[in-house]
C-alpha positions as a LaTeX table, in Angstrom:
\begin{tabular}{lrrr}
\hline
Residue & $x$ (\AA) & $y$ (\AA) & $z$ (\AA) \\
\hline
Met1 & 5.91 & 19.20 & 18.51 \\
Leu2 & 5.81 & 16.62 & 21.30 \\
Arg3 & 2.24 & 15.44 & 21.87 \\
Leu4 & 0.68 & 14.32 & 25.15 \\
Ser5 & $-0.16$ & 10.96 & 23.58 \\
Asn6 & 3.56 & 10.35 & 22.99 \\
Val7 & 4.48 & 11.14 & 26.60 \\
Phe8 & 1.97 & 9.31 & 28.81 \\
Val9 & 1.47 & 6.01 & 26.98 \\
Ala10 & $-0.91$ & 3.56 & 28.66 \\
Gly11 & $-0.98$ & 0.21 & 26.88 \\
Gly12 & 2.00 & 0.89 & 24.62 \\
Phe13 & 5.73 & 1.47 & 24.93 \\
Pro14 & 6.41 & 4.68 & 26.91 \\
Asp15 & 9.63 & 6.01 & 25.37 \\
Val16 & 9.58 & 9.27 & 27.36 \\
Thr17 & 8.33 & 7.92 & 30.69 \\
Tyr18 & 10.04 & 4.52 & 30.73 \\
Ile19 & 11.46 & 3.71 & 34.17 \\
Ser20 & 14.33 & 1.19 & 34.20 \\
Arg21 & 14.14 & 0.35 & 37.95 \\
Asn22 & 17.89 & $-0.37$ & 37.98 \\
Glu23 & 17.96 & $-1.29$ & 41.66 \\
Tyr24 & 16.19 & $-4.57$ & 40.81 \\
Gln25 & 18.54 & $-5.41$ & 37.90 \\
Leu26 & 15.58 & $-6.50$ & 35.79 \\
Glu27 & 17.09 & $-5.58$ & 32.43 \\
Ser28 & 20.50 & $-7.10$ & 33.20 \\
Thr29 & 18.86 & $-10.36$ & 34.35 \\
Ile30 & 17.15 & $-10.74$ & 30.98 \\
Glu31 & 20.37 & $-9.87$ & 29.15 \\
Asp32 & 22.30 & $-12.43$ & 31.24 \\
Tyr33 & 19.72 & $-15.07$ & 30.38 \\
Leu34 & 20.03 & $-14.35$ & 26.65 \\
Asp35 & 23.80 & $-14.75$ & 26.97 \\
Ser36 & 23.62 & $-18.06$ & 28.86 \\
Arg37 & 20.42 & $-19.68$ & 27.44 \\
Tyr38 & 19.81 & $-23.45$ & 27.81 \\
Lys39 & 17.02 & $-22.74$ & 30.29 \\
Leu40 & 13.50 & $-21.40$ & 30.18 \\
Leu41 & 12.97 & $-17.92$ & 31.64 \\
Ser42 & 9.68 & $-17.32$ & 33.45 \\
Ile43 & 8.93 & $-13.63$ & 34.05 \\
Ser44 & 6.07 & $-12.99$ & 36.46 \\
Gly45 & 4.42 & $-9.84$ & 37.68 \\
Ala46 & 1.03 & $-8.31$ & 38.36 \\
Thr47 & $-1.20$ & $-7.39$ & 35.44 \\
Lys48 & $-0.36$ & $-3.99$ & 33.95 \\
Ser49 & 2.89 & $-3.91$ & 35.93 \\
Gly50 & 5.12 & $-3.41$ & 32.90 \\
Lys51 & 6.26 & $-7.01$ & 32.20 \\
Thr52 & 5.74 & $-6.75$ & 28.46 \\
Val53 & 7.24 & $-3.26$ & 28.32 \\
Leu54 & 10.34 & $-4.51$ & 30.14 \\
Val55 & 10.89 & $-7.43$ & 27.75 \\
Arg56 & 10.19 & $-5.25$ & 24.69 \\
Lys57 & 12.86 & $-2.85$ & 25.93 \\
Ile58 & 15.49 & $-5.60$ & 25.83 \\
Ile59 & 14.11 & $-7.73$ & 23.00 \\
Pro60 & 12.35 & $-5.75$ & 20.24 \\
Lys61 & 9.62 & $-7.52$ & 18.30 \\
Lys62 & 11.69 & $-7.54$ & 15.12 \\
Ser63 & 14.41 & $-9.51$ & 16.94 \\
Ser64 & 12.17 & $-12.22$ & 18.38 \\
Phe65 & 9.05 & $-14.28$ & 17.89 \\
Trp66 & 6.20 & $-13.00$ & 20.10 \\
Ile67 & 3.08 & $-15.09$ & 20.69 \\
Ser68 & 0.10 & $-14.18$ & 22.86 \\
Gly69 & $-1.24$ & $-16.92$ & 25.12 \\
Gly70 & $-4.75$ & $-15.76$ & 24.29 \\
Gln71 & $-4.26$ & $-17.02$ & 20.72 \\
Ile72 & $-3.42$ & $-20.57$ & 21.77 \\
Ser73 & $-6.26$ & $-23.06$ & 22.15 \\
Asp74 & $-4.31$ & $-26.30$ & 21.63 \\
Leu75 & $-0.85$ & $-27.54$ & 20.71 \\
Asn76 & $-1.53$ & $-27.41$ & 16.96 \\
Ser77 & $-2.59$ & $-23.76$ & 17.14 \\
Phe78 & 0.63 & $-22.98$ & 19.00 \\
Trp79 & 2.87 & $-24.63$ & 16.40 \\
Gly80 & 0.77 & $-23.14$ & 13.62 \\
Ile81 & 1.39 & $-19.62$ & 14.95 \\
Val82 & 5.10 & $-20.36$ & 15.35 \\
Leu83 & 5.29 & $-21.61$ & 11.78 \\
Glu84 & 3.46 & $-18.57$ & 10.44 \\
Lys85 & 5.78 & $-16.17$ & 12.26 \\
Thr86 & 8.93 & $-17.99$ & 11.19 \\
Gly87 & 7.87 & $-18.42$ & 7.56 \\
Gly88 & 8.07 & $-22.21$ & 7.63 \\
Tyr89 & 6.05 & $-24.78$ & 5.70 \\
Thr90 & 4.25 & $-28.06$ & 6.34 \\
Ser91 & 4.52 & $-29.62$ & 2.86 \\
Phe92 & 7.32 & $-30.13$ & 0.35 \\
Ser93 & 7.12 & $-30.88$ & $-3.35$ \\
Glu94 & 9.55 & $-31.11$ & $-6.27$ \\
Thr95 & 9.15 & $-31.72$ & $-9.99$ \\
Ile96 & 11.42 & $-34.24$ & $-11.74$ \\
Asn97 & 11.82 & $-33.82$ & $-15.54$ \\
Glu98 & 13.01 & $-36.62$ & $-17.84$ \\
Asn99 & 13.74 & $-35.24$ & $-21.36$ \\
Lys100 & 15.04 & $-37.19$ & $-24.40$ \\
Asn101 & 16.43 & $-35.64$ & $-27.58$ \\
Thr102 & 16.66 & $-37.74$ & $-30.80$ \\
Val103 & 18.70 & $-36.43$ & $-33.79$ \\
Ser104 & 18.53 & $-37.90$ & $-37.34$ \\
Gly105 & 19.91 & $-36.68$ & $-40.69$ \\
Arg106 & 21.86 & $-37.37$ & $-43.84$ \\
Glu107 & 24.95 & $-36.08$ & $-45.61$ \\
Met108 & 25.70 & $-35.81$ & $-49.38$ \\
Thr109 & 29.08 & $-35.03$ & $-51.10$ \\
Ala110 & 29.63 & $-34.30$ & $-54.87$ \\
Ser111 & 32.47 & $-33.13$ & $-57.12$ \\
Ile112 & 31.78 & $-30.49$ & $-59.78$ \\
Lys113 & 34.30 & $-29.11$ & $-62.33$ \\
Pro114 & 32.76 & $-26.23$ & $-64.22$ \\
Gly115 & 35.16 & $-24.56$ & $-66.72$ \\
Gly116 & 37.88 & $-27.01$ & $-65.95$ \\
Met117 & 37.98 & $-26.07$ & $-62.31$ \\
Gly118 & 37.26 & $-28.55$ & $-59.58$ \\
Gly119 & 35.46 & $-28.28$ & $-56.24$ \\
Asp120 & 33.64 & $-30.33$ & $-53.68$ \\
Ile121 & 30.15 & $-29.59$ & $-52.47$ \\
Lys122 & 28.96 & $-31.05$ & $-49.14$ \\
Ser123 & 25.33 & $-30.88$ & $-48.04$ \\
Gln124 & 24.02 & $-31.82$ & $-44.61$ \\
Tyr125 & 20.48 & $-32.14$ & $-43.28$ \\
Ser126 & 19.43 & $-33.04$ & $-39.77$ \\
Glu127 & 16.28 & $-33.00$ & $-37.67$ \\
Ser128 & 15.66 & $-33.49$ & $-33.95$ \\
Asp129 & 12.77 & $-34.66$ & $-31.88$ \\
Gln130 & 12.57 & $-33.63$ & $-28.18$ \\
His131 & 10.13 & $-35.43$ & $-25.92$ \\
Gly132 & 9.97 & $-36.29$ & $-22.27$ \\
Ser133 & 7.89 & $-36.51$ & $-19.10$ \\
Ser134 & 7.71 & $-34.79$ & $-15.67$ \\
Gln135 & 6.63 & $-36.03$ & $-12.27$ \\
Thr136 & 5.77 & $-34.01$ & $-9.17$ \\
Val137 & 6.58 & $-35.67$ & $-5.86$ \\
Gly138 & 5.19 & $-34.26$ & $-2.59$ \\
Arg139 & 5.39 & $-35.14$ & 1.07 \\
Ala140 & 3.96 & $-33.70$ & 4.27 \\
Val141 & 6.22 & $-32.24$ & 6.95 \\
Pro142 & 5.00 & $-32.64$ & 10.58 \\
Leu143 & 3.86 & $-29.31$ & 11.98 \\
Ala144 & 5.92 & $-29.40$ & 15.19 \\
Phe145 & 9.01 & $-30.73$ & 13.38 \\
Ser146 & 8.97 & $-27.93$ & 10.85 \\
Ala147 & 8.28 & $-25.24$ & 13.48 \\
Val148 & 11.11 & $-26.42$ & 15.75 \\
Asn149 & 13.54 & $-26.48$ & 12.83 \\
Gln150 & 12.55 & $-22.92$ & 11.95 \\
Leu151 & 13.09 & $-21.73$ & 15.53 \\
Leu152 & 16.52 & $-23.34$ & 15.70 \\
Glu153 & 17.49 & $-22.02$ & 12.28 \\
His154 & 16.54 & $-18.41$ & 13.08 \\
Lys155 & 18.09 & $-18.52$ & 16.58 \\
Leu156 & 15.71 & $-15.77$ & 17.78 \\
Pro157 & 14.06 & $-15.84$ & 21.24 \\
Leu158 & 10.56 & $-17.27$ & 21.48 \\
Ile159 & 8.39 & $-15.21$ & 23.83 \\
Ile160 & 4.96 & $-16.36$ & 25.00 \\
Asp161 & 3.12 & $-13.45$ & 26.60 \\
Asp162 & 0.20 & $-14.12$ & 28.97 \\
Phe163 & 1.23 & $-17.78$ & 29.33 \\
His164 & $-1.36$ & $-18.16$ & 32.10 \\
Tyr165 & $-4.13$ & $-17.73$ & 29.51 \\
Ile166 & $-3.34$ & $-21.19$ & 28.16 \\
Asp167 & $-5.12$ & $-24.26$ & 29.50 \\
Lys168 & $-2.83$ & $-26.28$ & 31.79 \\
Ser169 & $-2.99$ & $-29.42$ & 29.65 \\
Val170 & $-1.89$ & $-27.38$ & 26.64 \\
Gln171 & 0.81 & $-25.69$ & 28.73 \\
Gln172 & 2.22 & $-29.10$ & 29.53 \\
Ser173 & 2.33 & $-30.12$ & 25.88 \\
Ile174 & 4.03 & $-26.86$ & 24.89 \\
Val175 & 6.67 & $-26.98$ & 27.63 \\
Arg176 & 7.36 & $-30.64$ & 26.94 \\
Ser177 & 7.80 & $-30.03$ & 23.22 \\
Leu178 & 10.17 & $-27.11$ & 23.88 \\
Lys179 & 12.57 & $-29.08$ & 26.10 \\
Asp180 & 14.75 & $-30.29$ & 23.23 \\
Pro181 & 14.91 & $-26.90$ & 21.45 \\
Ile182 & 15.93 & $-25.30$ & 24.76 \\
Phe183 & 18.63 & $-27.95$ & 25.11 \\
Glu184 & 19.84 & $-26.94$ & 21.64 \\
Gly185 & 20.17 & $-23.32$ & 22.76 \\
Leu186 & 16.78 & $-21.79$ & 21.94 \\
Ser187 & 15.85 & $-18.91$ & 24.27 \\
Val188 & 12.26 & $-19.28$ & 25.53 \\
Ile189 & 10.61 & $-16.65$ & 27.73 \\
Leu190 & 7.21 & $-17.04$ & 29.39 \\
Ile191 & 5.43 & $-13.95$ & 30.73 \\
Thr192 & 2.79 & $-14.64$ & 33.38 \\
Val193 & 1.17 & $-13.44$ & 36.61 \\
Pro194 & 2.78 & $-14.05$ & 40.03 \\
His195 & 0.58 & $-16.86$ & 41.31 \\
Arg196 & 1.13 & $-18.75$ & 38.02 \\
Ala197 & 4.89 & $-18.19$ & 37.91 \\
Phe198 & 5.73 & $-21.86$ & 38.44 \\
Asp199 & 3.28 & $-23.26$ & 35.88 \\
Ala200 & 6.15 & $-24.37$ & 33.64 \\
Ile201 & 7.48 & $-26.63$ & 36.41 \\
Gly202 & 4.04 & $-27.60$ & 37.68 \\
Val203 & 2.91 & $-28.95$ & 34.31 \\
Glu204 & 6.21 & $-30.62$ & 33.47 \\
Lys205 & 8.25 & $-31.94$ & 36.40 \\
Glu206 & 11.27 & $-32.65$ & 34.20 \\
Met207 & 11.74 & $-28.89$ & 33.81 \\
Thr208 & 12.86 & $-28.64$ & 37.44 \\
Gly209 & 16.31 & $-27.08$ & 37.38 \\
Arg210 & 15.79 & $-25.86$ & 33.82 \\
Val211 & 13.62 & $-22.84$ & 34.64 \\
Lys212 & 14.97 & $-19.44$ & 35.69 \\
Gln213 & 12.52 & $-17.22$ & 37.57 \\
Leu214 & 12.36 & $-13.43$ & 37.36 \\
Gln215 & 9.67 & $-11.84$ & 39.51 \\
Ile216 & 8.80 & $-8.22$ & 38.83 \\
Pro217 & 8.53 & $-6.40$ & 42.18 \\
Ala218 & 5.44 & $-4.35$ & 42.89 \\
Trp219 & 5.85 & $-0.71$ & 41.95 \\
Gln220 & 6.60 & 1.65 & 44.79 \\
Ile221 & 4.92 & 5.04 & 45.19 \\
Thr222 & 8.21 & 6.84 & 44.48 \\
Glu223 & 8.66 & 4.92 & 41.21 \\
Leu224 & 5.16 & 5.80 & 40.05 \\
Glu225 & 5.80 & 9.42 & 40.97 \\
Lys226 & 8.86 & 9.33 & 38.72 \\
Ile227 & 6.60 & 8.59 & 35.73 \\
Ala228 & 4.73 & 11.83 & 36.38 \\
Glu229 & 7.88 & 13.83 & 36.94 \\
Leu230 & 9.50 & 12.69 & 33.67 \\
Gly231 & 6.35 & 13.26 & 31.67 \\
Phe232 & 5.51 & 16.68 & 33.08 \\
Glu233 & 9.09 & 17.83 & 32.55 \\
Ala234 & 8.97 & 16.68 & 28.91 \\
Leu235 & 5.78 & 18.69 & 28.38 \\
Asn236 & 7.23 & 21.73 & 30.17 \\
Val237 & 4.56 & 21.78 & 32.88 \\
His238 & 4.86 & 21.82 & 36.66 \\
Cys239 & 2.77 & 19.85 & 39.14 \\
Asp240 & 2.81 & 19.93 & 42.95 \\
Ser241 & 4.25 & 16.82 & 44.57 \\
Glu242 & 1.08 & 16.40 & 46.67 \\
Ile243 & $-1.02$ & 15.98 & 43.52 \\
Ile244 & 1.43 & 13.47 & 42.04 \\
Lys245 & 1.44 & 11.47 & 45.28 \\
Ile246 & $-2.36$ & 11.20 & 45.38 \\
Met247 & $-2.43$ & 9.78 & 41.85 \\
Ala248 & 0.36 & 7.33 & 42.65 \\
Glu249 & $-1.43$ & 6.10 & 45.78 \\
Glu250 & $-4.62$ & 5.42 & 43.80 \\
Ser251 & $-2.92$ & 3.53 & 40.99 \\
Phe252 & $-2.96$ & 0.07 & 42.63 \\
Asn253 & 0.79 & $-0.26$ & 41.97 \\
Ser254 & 0.14 & $-0.06$ & 38.23 \\
Pro255 & 2.28 & 2.15 & 35.97 \\
His256 & $-0.48$ & 1.75 & 33.38 \\
Leu257 & $-3.02$ & 3.45 & 35.65 \\
Met258 & $-0.47$ & 6.12 & 36.60 \\
Gln259 & 0.03 & 6.91 & 32.92 \\
Asp260 & $-3.75$ & 7.25 & 32.56 \\
Phe261 & $-4.06$ & 9.55 & 35.57 \\
Cys262 & $-1.29$ & 11.85 & 34.38 \\
Ala263 & $-2.78$ & 12.09 & 30.89 \\
Ala264 & $-6.24$ & 12.84 & 32.34 \\
Leu265 & $-4.83$ & 15.56 & 34.60 \\
Cys266 & $-3.08$ & 17.20 & 31.63 \\
Lys267 & $-6.28$ & 17.14 & 29.58 \\
Ala268 & $-8.24$ & 18.65 & 32.47 \\
Asn269 & $-5.74$ & 21.53 & 32.38 \\
Gly270 & $-5.91$ & 21.90 & 28.61 \\
Val271 & $-2.43$ & 20.48 & 28.02 \\
Arg272 & $-2.21$ & 18.23 & 24.95 \\
Glu273 & 1.29 & 19.03 & 23.72 \\
Tyr274 & 4.60 & 20.59 & 24.74 \\
Gln275 & 4.10 & 24.03 & 26.27 \\
Ser276 & 6.32 & 26.78 & 24.91 \\
Ser277 & 5.89 & 28.60 & 28.22 \\
Ser278 & 5.88 & 26.60 & 31.43 \\
Ile279 & 2.54 & 26.34 & 33.22 \\
Lys280 & 1.42 & 24.88 & 36.54 \\
Leu281 & $-1.14$ & 22.07 & 36.58 \\
Gln282 & $-4.09$ & 22.59 & 38.89 \\
Lys283 & $-5.60$ & 19.71 & 40.86 \\
Pro284 & $-9.12$ & 18.56 & 39.98 \\
Gly285 & $-11.91$ & 20.39 & 41.76 \\
Asp286 & $-13.04$ & 17.11 & 43.33 \\
Trp287 & $-10.78$ & 14.07 & 43.44 \\
Gln288 & $-13.75$ & 11.75 & 43.97 \\
Ile289 & $-15.38$ & 12.96 & 40.76 \\
Phe290 & $-12.02$ & 12.72 & 38.94 \\
Phe291 & $-11.47$ & 9.09 & 39.95 \\
Arg292 & $-15.11$ & 8.06 & 39.61 \\
Asn293 & $-15.29$ & 9.43 & 36.06 \\
Met294 & $-12.25$ & 7.41 & 35.11 \\
Ala295 & $-13.61$ & 4.31 & 36.85 \\
Asn296 & $-16.67$ & 4.35 & 34.60 \\
Asp297 & $-14.35$ & 3.86 & 31.62 \\
Thr298 & $-12.54$ & 0.83 & 33.05 \\
Ser299 & $-14.00$ & $-2.48$ & 34.15 \\
Lys300 & $-17.72$ & $-1.80$ & 34.52 \\
Leu301 & $-18.53$ & $-4.50$ & 31.97 \\
Ala302 & $-16.46$ & $-7.07$ & 33.87 \\
Phe303 & $-18.26$ & $-6.23$ & 37.13 \\
Glu304 & $-21.68$ & $-6.52$ & 35.49 \\
Arg305 & $-20.77$ & $-9.83$ & 33.84 \\
Leu306 & $-19.61$ & $-11.30$ & 37.15 \\
Ala307 & $-22.66$ & $-9.93$ & 38.98 \\
Glu308 & $-24.91$ & $-11.56$ & 36.38 \\
Gly309 & $-23.31$ & $-14.97$ & 36.93 \\
Pro310 & $-24.00$ & $-18.01$ & 34.76 \\
Arg311 & $-27.42$ & $-18.69$ & 33.34 \\
Ser312 & $-29.67$ & $-20.24$ & 35.93 \\
Arg313 & $-32.80$ & $-22.32$ & 35.40 \\
Ala314 & $-34.27$ & $-21.09$ & 38.66 \\
Asp315 & $-34.42$ & $-17.69$ & 40.31 \\
Arg316 & $-31.62$ & $-17.17$ & 42.79 \\
Ile317 & $-32.31$ & $-16.41$ & 46.43 \\
Arg318 & $-32.32$ & $-12.68$ & 47.12 \\
Arg319 & $-30.02$ & $-11.51$ & 49.90 \\
Thr320 & $-30.81$ & $-8.42$ & 52.00 \\
Leu321 & $-28.08$ & $-5.83$ & 52.22 \\
Val322 & $-27.42$ & $-3.62$ & 55.22 \\
Asn323 & $-29.13$ & $-0.68$ & 53.47 \\
Gly324 & $-32.33$ & $-2.69$ & 52.94 \\
Glu325 & $-31.80$ & $-3.35$ & 49.23 \\
Thr326 & $-31.50$ & $-6.87$ & 47.88 \\
Cys327 & $-29.23$ & $-8.75$ & 45.47 \\
Asp328 & $-28.36$ & $-12.35$ & 44.72 \\
Ile329 & $-25.25$ & $-14.09$ & 46.04 \\
Tyr330 & $-23.10$ & $-13.00$ & 43.09 \\
Gly331 & $-23.75$ & $-9.35$ & 43.84 \\
Ala332 & $-23.21$ & $-9.94$ & 47.56 \\
Val333 & $-19.81$ & $-11.58$ & 46.99 \\
Leu334 & $-18.70$ & $-8.71$ & 44.73 \\
Phe335 & $-19.77$ & $-6.15$ & 47.35 \\
Ala336 & $-17.88$ & $-8.18$ & 49.96 \\
Ile337 & $-14.71$ & $-8.14$ & 47.82 \\
Ala338 & $-15.04$ & $-4.39$ & 47.24 \\
Ser339 & $-15.43$ & $-3.76$ & 50.97 \\
Thr340 & $-11.91$ & $-5.10$ & 51.61 \\
Gly341 & $-10.32$ & $-2.14$ & 49.82 \\
Pro342 & $-10.14$ & $-4.17$ & 47.65 \\
Lys343 & $-7.12$ & $-6.29$ & 48.45 \\
Ser344 & $-5.25$ & $-7.83$ & 45.54 \\
Arg345 & $-5.28$ & $-11.22$ & 47.29 \\
Leu346 & $-8.13$ & $-12.37$ & 49.53 \\
Ser347 & $-8.52$ & $-15.48$ & 51.62 \\
Tyr348 & $-11.88$ & $-17.11$ & 52.16 \\
Glu349 & $-11.97$ & $-15.52$ & 55.63 \\
Asp350 & $-11.45$ & $-12.06$ & 54.08 \\
Ile351 & $-14.45$ & $-12.63$ & 51.83 \\
Arg352 & $-16.53$ & $-14.01$ & 54.67 \\
Ala353 & $-15.73$ & $-10.92$ & 56.78 \\
Gly354 & $-16.75$ & $-8.78$ & 53.82 \\
Leu355 & $-20.08$ & $-10.61$ & 53.58 \\
Arg356 & $-20.73$ & $-9.84$ & 57.24 \\
Thr357 & $-20.14$ & $-6.17$ & 56.41 \\
Val358 & $-22.55$ & $-5.93$ & 53.46 \\
Leu359 & $-25.31$ & $-8.42$ & 54.39 \\
Ser360 & $-27.89$ & $-7.83$ & 57.10 \\
Asn361 & $-28.96$ & $-11.42$ & 57.48 \\
Glu362 & $-27.44$ & $-14.90$ & 57.54 \\
Ile363 & $-24.09$ & $-15.43$ & 55.81 \\
Pro364 & $-24.09$ & $-18.08$ & 53.03 \\
Gln365 & $-22.50$ & $-21.44$ & 53.77 \\
Ala366 & $-18.81$ & $-21.89$ & 52.96 \\
Gln367 & $-19.52$ & $-24.42$ & 50.22 \\
Glu368 & $-21.89$ & $-22.03$ & 48.47 \\
Val369 & $-19.41$ & $-19.15$ & 48.60 \\
Thr370 & $-16.54$ & $-21.22$ & 47.19 \\
Arg371 & $-18.86$ & $-22.48$ & 44.42 \\
Ile372 & $-19.63$ & $-18.87$ & 43.48 \\
Leu373 & $-15.92$ & $-18.02$ & 43.48 \\
Asp374 & $-15.27$ & $-20.98$ & 41.17 \\
Gln375 & $-18.00$ & $-19.77$ & 38.84 \\
Met376 & $-16.68$ & $-16.20$ & 38.85 \\
Ser377 & $-13.21$ & $-17.42$ & 38.00 \\
Lys378 & $-14.61$ & $-19.47$ & 35.12 \\
Ile379 & $-16.61$ & $-16.50$ & 33.80 \\
Ala380 & $-13.50$ & $-14.29$ & 34.05 \\
Arg381 & $-11.52$ & $-16.77$ & 31.94 \\
Glu382 & $-14.14$ & $-17.69$ & 29.36 \\
Lys383 & $-16.62$ & $-14.83$ & 29.07 \\
Ile384 & $-14.60$ & $-11.65$ & 29.61 \\
Glu385 & $-11.99$ & $-10.57$ & 27.09 \\
Gly386 & $-8.45$ & $-9.87$ & 28.21 \\
Glu387 & $-6.74$ & $-10.71$ & 31.47 \\
Pro388 & $-8.96$ & $-12.66$ & 33.89 \\
Val389 & $-10.03$ & $-10.01$ & 36.40 \\
Val390 & $-10.31$ & $-12.57$ & 39.22 \\
Asp391 & $-8.78$ & $-15.99$ & 39.75 \\
Trp392 & $-9.79$ & $-18.37$ & 42.55 \\
Asp393 & $-7.39$ & $-21.28$ & 43.25 \\
Asn394 & $-9.38$ & $-23.01$ & 46.04 \\
Ser395 & $-7.53$ & $-21.15$ & 48.78 \\
Ser396 & $-7.17$ & $-17.53$ & 47.66 \\
Leu397 & $-8.91$ & $-15.11$ & 45.34 \\
Tyr398 & $-6.56$ & $-12.98$ & 43.23 \\
Ile399 & $-7.69$ & $-9.72$ & 41.70 \\
Ser400 & $-5.42$ & $-9.92$ & 38.69 \\
Asp401 & $-6.45$ & $-6.72$ & 36.96 \\
Pro402 & $-5.71$ & $-3.38$ & 38.66 \\
Phe403 & $-8.38$ & $-1.75$ & 36.50 \\
Phe404 & $-10.99$ & $-4.07$ & 37.96 \\
Ala405 & $-9.69$ & $-3.34$ & 41.47 \\
Tyr406 & $-9.84$ & 0.34 & 40.66 \\
Tyr407 & $-13.46$ & 0.00 & 39.54 \\
Leu408 & $-14.35$ & $-1.84$ & 42.76 \\
Arg409 & $-12.90$ & 1.06 & 44.72 \\
Trp410 & $-14.32$ & 4.00 & 42.78 \\
Gly411 & $-17.08$ & 2.67 & 40.58 \\
Val412 & $-18.98$ & 0.54 & 43.10 \\
Ile413 & $-21.18$ & 2.23 & 45.68 \\
Leu414 & $-21.13$ & $-0.03$ & 48.74 \\
Pro415 & $-24.29$ & $-0.59$ & 50.78 \\
Glu416 & $-24.19$ & 1.18 & 54.12 \\
Gly417 & $-26.34$ & 0.52 & 57.14 \\
Glu418 & $-28.26$ & 3.20 & 58.96 \\
\hline
\end{tabular}
């Protein structure tokens, strides 16, 4: 019996509801790269946009070496993981045996003629002494040398998922050390977010001309709707197109969120497996309650951690909101971001306009706001597990996680003036 959990799969591989998106030739581009090789392939796309699912579709885990960028803290940890996955070694030893065998003995011959008959009797005696010595000789094998040899020997693609998690100095060392293996025909694929797509070139200028880019387009409403249509058909249930469209529009272009919405709608209608008789799904009684309930299970912790900010030796200045309540500057900036929709990419002017919307008094100075954005980005990288929910690059703020964006929209109650 087909179960709901096998149809709408958020966070895993969706066999039933996989959408190939053939018009973008994503799968064929990866296949062409594997045929040609001798370059590095950088695949970029928004968080939870299906990058990993796409690559897994073409290159199963058993036919490649997958490494998560979140596991890599320095170059040695990278090569150590490679070596572990390839079954290599970092030391070699052999035992040399030197054995000697000494034989000694004597021989005696006699003639005996009993009863007039003659015969010869020969007697031999020997003894041996075996002795020897053994010596074990060992030598260390450089970590990177052994790992590279293993990669070239296996000839399987090396895939680094979430490459943007890795510190830029470590990225440079990794890319630099992979240049020769790529020249020898090793397939190397980096999976990252759009605004970090060119990190491989940025950290190592000599890779210019040796990097192939594949950008995953944002999901369209019609594509997200197709996920629902395939899944509902597999479960033998019917759902009005208006309901499907509402869920697609609230998914922040994320197939992951769309999978979640469809599963939640099925559960709300008591559907957890294939229906022997077709039924029609009913919309939630209140969409706001439906989306708010789901928002409370997403990125609330990330919001609270960013609102808390770093530890401060002194109390922060309280800012008055348009509804008369107060918060510090971290809370004000988060409210300002939420008031934009939120957008997935915000300029400083977008954030400043948001601050004017949520604050009733003077807007903080530009330097103070950018300092807070720097701190938030640092907290997102170092203090919050998983994909950094925000990333400030001194000119734009990126909301990298659609779940965080979704929480800002449905989980945050914005201050409103009278």
